C-alpha positions as a Markdown table, in Angstrom:
| # | Residue | x | y | z |
|---|---|---|---|---|
| 1 | Unk | 0.0 | 0.0 | 0.0 |
| 2 | Unk | 1.2 | 3.5 | -0.9 |
| 3 | Unk | 0.5 | 5.6 | 2.2 |
| 4 | Unk | 1.2 | 8.9 | 0.5 |
| 5 | Unk | -1.4 | 8.4 | -2.3 |
| 6 | Unk | -4.9 | 9.1 | -1.1 |
| 7 | Unk | -6.6 | 8.1 | -4.4 |
| 8 | Unk | -5.8 | 8.1 | -8.1 |
| 9 | Unk | -5.1 | 11.7 | -9.0 |
| 10 | Unk | -5.9 | 13.3 | -12.3 |
| 11 | Unk | -6.3 | 16.7 | -10.8 |
| 12 | Unk | -5.5 | 17.3 | -7.1 |
| 13 | Unk | -8.4 | 18.8 | -5.1 |
| 14 | Unk | -7.0 | 18.9 | -1.5 |
| 15 | Unk | -3.9 | 19.7 | 0.3 |
| 16 | Unk | -3.2 | 15.9 | 0.8 |
| 17 | Unk | -3.5 | 15.3 | -2.9 |
| 18 | Unk | -1.3 | 18.3 | -3.8 |
| 19 | Unk | 1.3 | 16.8 | -1.4 |
| 20 | Unk | 1.1 | 13.4 | -3.1 |
| 21 | Unk | 1.8 | 15.1 | -6.4 |
| 22 | Unk | 4.8 | 16.9 | -4.8 |
| 23 | Unk | 6.1 | 13.5 | -3.6 |
| 24 | Unk | 5.9 | 12.2 | -7.2 |
| 25 | Unk | 7.4 | 15.3 | -8.6 |
| 26 | Unk | 10.4 | 15.2 | -6.3 |
| 27 | Unk | 11.0 | 11.5 | -7.2 |
| 28 | Unk | 10.8 | 12.4 | -10.9 |
| 29 | Unk | 13.2 | 15.4 | -10.3 |
| 30 | Unk | 10.6 | 18.0 | -11.3 |
| 31 | Unk | 9.8 | 21.2 | -9.5 |
| 32 | Unk | 7.5 | 20.2 | -6.6 |
| 33 | Unk | 4.6 | 22.5 | -7.3 |
| 34 | Unk | 1.8 | 20.0 | -6.3 |
| 35 | Unk | 0.0 | 20.7 | -9.6 |
| 36 | Unk | -0.6 | 18.1 | -12.3 |
| 37 | Unk | 1.0 | 20.3 | -14.9 |
| 38 | Unk | 2.1 | 19.1 | -18.4 |
| 39 | Unk | 5.7 | 18.3 | -17.3 |
| 40 | Unk | 4.4 | 16.2 | -14.5 |
| 41 | Unk | 1.9 | 14.4 | -16.8 |
| 42 | Unk | 4.6 | 13.8 | -19.4 |
| 43 | Unk | 7.0 | 12.4 | -16.8 |
| 44 | Unk | 4.3 | 10.1 | -15.4 |
| 45 | Unk | 3.5 | 8.9 | -19.0 |
| 46 | Unk | 7.2 | 8.2 | -19.6 |
| 47 | Unk | 7.5 | 6.2 | -16.4 |
| 48 | Unk | 4.3 | 4.3 | -17.2 |
| 49 | Unk | 5.6 | 3.5 | -20.7 |
| 50 | Unk | 9.0 | 2.4 | -19.3 |
| 51 | Unk | 7.4 | 0.0 | -16.8 |
| 52 | Unk | 4.7 | -1.3 | -19.1 |
| 53 | Unk | 1.8 | 0.3 | -17.2 |
| 54 | Unk | -1.3 | 1.9 | -18.6 |
| 55 | Unk | -0.2 | 5.2 | -20.1 |
| 56 | Unk | -2.5 | 7.8 | -18.7 |
| 57 | Unk | -0.4 | 10.6 | -17.1 |
| 58 | Unk | -2.5 | 10.0 | -14.0 |
| 59 | Unk | -0.9 | 9.4 | -10.6 |
| 60 | Unk | -2.6 | 6.0 | -9.9 |
| 61 | Unk | -1.6 | 3.2 | -7.6 |
| 62 | Unk | 0.6 | 1.2 | -10.0 |
| 63 | Unk | 2.4 | 4.4 | -11.0 |
| 64 | Unk | 2.8 | 5.4 | -7.4 |
| 65 | Unk | 4.3 | 2.0 | -6.6 |
| 66 | Unk | 7.0 | 2.6 | -9.2 |
| 67 | Unk | 7.5 | 6.2 | -8.0 |
| 68 | Unk | 7.9 | 4.9 | -4.5 |
| 69 | Unk | 10.5 | 2.3 | -5.6 |
| 70 | Unk | 12.5 | 5.2 | -7.2 |
| 71 | Unk | 12.3 | 7.6 | -4.3 |
| 72 | Unk | 15.3 | 6.3 | -2.2 |
| 73 | Unk | 17.6 | 6.4 | -5.2 |
| 74 | Unk | 16.5 | 9.8 | -6.5 |
| 75 | Unk | 16.3 | 11.4 | -3.1 |
| 76 | Unk | 19.5 | 9.8 | -1.8 |
| 77 | Unk | 17.9 | 7.6 | 0.9 |
| 78 | Unk | 19.3 | 4.3 | -0.6 |
């Protein structure tokens, strides 16, 4: 279970969802704005394509699991 992802996010509507987008943005080395802007969607689509997930640009559970696996390496916690 991904504790930082409250639900599948197409457009964040709460502070918790904006923070979840920021978590993904930091892991993807994007500016952590908390908004599902085009660079965020494009990076999510690239990650989804790379891992053979459904390519939607949405921050869904399978995508969040891949983001979560990258976080220690990208953020230096490995």
